[in-house]
C-alpha positions in Angstrom: 85.6 112.7 110.0 89.1 111.6 111.0 89.3 108.3 112.9 92.3 108.6 115.1 93.1 104.8 115.0 93.0 104.7 111.2 95.4 107.7 111.1 97.8 106.1 113.5 97.7 102.7 111.8 98.4 104.4 108.5 101.3 106.5 110.0 102.7 103.3 111.5 102.7 101.5 108.2 104.2 104.6 106.4 107.0 104.9 108.9 107.6 101.1 108.8 108.0 101.3 105.0 109.8 104.6 104.6 112.0 105.3 107.7 115.6 105.8 106.5 117.4 104.3 109.5 117.3 103.4 113.2 118.3 107.0 113.9 115.7 108.7 111.7 112.7 110.7 112.6 110.5 108.1 111.0 111.9 105.4 113.2 111.3 107.5 116.3 107.7 108.0 115.3 107.4 104.2 114.6 108.7 103.4 118.1 106.3 105.7 119.8 103.3 104.4 117.8 104.2 100.8 118.5 103.8 101.5 122.2 100.3 103.0 121.6 98.8 100.7 119.0 97.5 97.3 119.8 98.0 95.6 116.4 96.7 92.2 115.7 99.3 89.5 115.0 97.5 89.1 111.7 98.2 92.8 110.8 100.0 92.8 107.4 100.7 96.5 106.9 99.1 98.4 104.1 96.9 95.5 103.0 95.4 95.4 106.5 94.3 99.1 106.4 90.8 100.1 105.7 89.9 102.6 103.0 90.4 105.6 105.2 93.7 104.3 106.4 94.9 103.6 102.9 93.9 107.2 101.9 96.0 108.5 104.8 98.9 106.3 103.9 98.8 107.4 100.2 98.8 111.0 101.3 101.8 110.4 103.6 103.7 108.8 100.7 102.9 111.7 98.4 103.9 114.4 100.8 106.7 112.8 103.0 108.2 109.8 101.3 111.6 111.5 100.8 111.5 113.4 104.1 111.3 110.8 106.8 
């Protein structure tokens, strides 16, 4: 079962790590997600993701790292 919040956190981390510039699609996605997510001040990116979130993140890297 997909947990929407885990997916969005993983996508946020991926876009944060891999966007190519302020004008890229990845940066636009990152901006939209930052308005929807309520991340803790203690959030540290990938290391803060749960197992499912890390799985999503790893899939994003494998499929989209050079495309965002």
